[in-house]
Steps between C-alpha positions, in 0.01 A plus 500: 500500500388322183700530181320675213453302182826531311630304202784259585826687542659308214220630275567857614873457444429391143249781451758761593788315332701494821817296486736503798793739450826331595674837542252584778544165673137408437353154565122524521306321773157436349361222722249660739513195727866582566455876533212451744720266703765775516240741637389235753861472618500874565163481675624216720783730611314829553137399554195624311569740213220736400413845364680672789832362377719583201682252274791616286592275209817536294507377141143365469550406135172352372343507846493146636603605849314831460166321476570304818596822680187684384286210623597592857314830469812697600610816327750383239782689329679336207833642382577388146786616279388309188251719314379197302330359811296808588202440271450147631530621859244772429259232377548312827454827690170569325366172639596600856322837506819694430657404835841440343733798480742451211835677514718492188843537662832328556470325837865570581439874474146546627438623855225265614425707809381789282236268351355363822137585581533507880383144560501309829782272377705472183628177347729444203424207270689410186616238258821700479679561171799269533757753385423759768361286783787549747525873428132544577521291815792702639323824405201403714698350787726800558222759469485636855152650459350162600218532249431131430359246744581178313620382160427187298754475218594252229871443431712257308552216747876558494446860616253389766758251628755779527255718694433220748856363518661426836853599605765261377318407180629585154190708423519713818596857422402867506149428371444244777626735772313813396177306438509306827610803703203706384219246462362170621491276193339168417462298183137468396532259210712396204386500139630305202576674168180354351291736715615794285461622143756469354662251742826632646803274520489495882259425784342788692412565864246719677638669813308685771663797676392669823705810588704540817414863564661564841842366417733797568726379217726756328404376153756700295780376728382140472496534122852644490645237735350207314603649167859528620506151648322304228680669212801310635323206660807273486688739727491499878304788652813660642620546142170562322378772740836665571471760215162613633546482879873559536628507857151450642466156348660302783285668766185461293554128447590444864194690625277301264674172597588426138821314420735713285587185304136428413375551146191699407276199432566357848352797688136487609250772416484608866879539513500708180239724661712535816803593293302759303361652820848520654644667192207746474553601866875551466 
């Protein structure tokens, strides 16, 4: 689908006097070459995206990624907390025949499922606000309604590294385990601070998520176990998990073939899942 004739995004940002709000974790991505590449990464993962699909964007800001999403022809929902951005987004919407549904809500509180139009597939795409990126990710991952089919998300590179971290590394933790237990994840690309306005102090990464829907994982139990273990990550598991599992701990570790003297960061994702399943069943 061709892009309607729009002024350059930087011109629109100046027109609407839109400066990034640090309190909202905003760093605007205005380069359409980059935002179109992000959409291509998603398309390479899921195949053709068209009007039968739905795209949900969180924090569109001045609409750099929004334009690239609308160019696919898919139904697009943009959830934006910052009222200042709405007029600019409405101008973009007017150039795309009103196909953008704007929702002025807090993404942490909104129920995305209530907004969905009954499309063939639903994808989440976002240059995530840095200050709530992990909260949003966990919100979507643990939602057992299985409403999204893939996600393409921008994080600070440090956060992306934590999501992808392997057992035994310093960055491996609860975020790594929950993310990898519930989704297949790959890094799409890295971006330098100069890609954003204003430039952040860190590099960023785009990650692609495909859900593991038939996992039989007791998610609340996995969350509780990893919380107990990683809140005291220097302790051995036999000490860290004792307050939670009590007399069952020894049997649980033995059944899951986990050494009682191991520490939380040494245990693989699969072993954490086994332990959670054992505990949920007993």
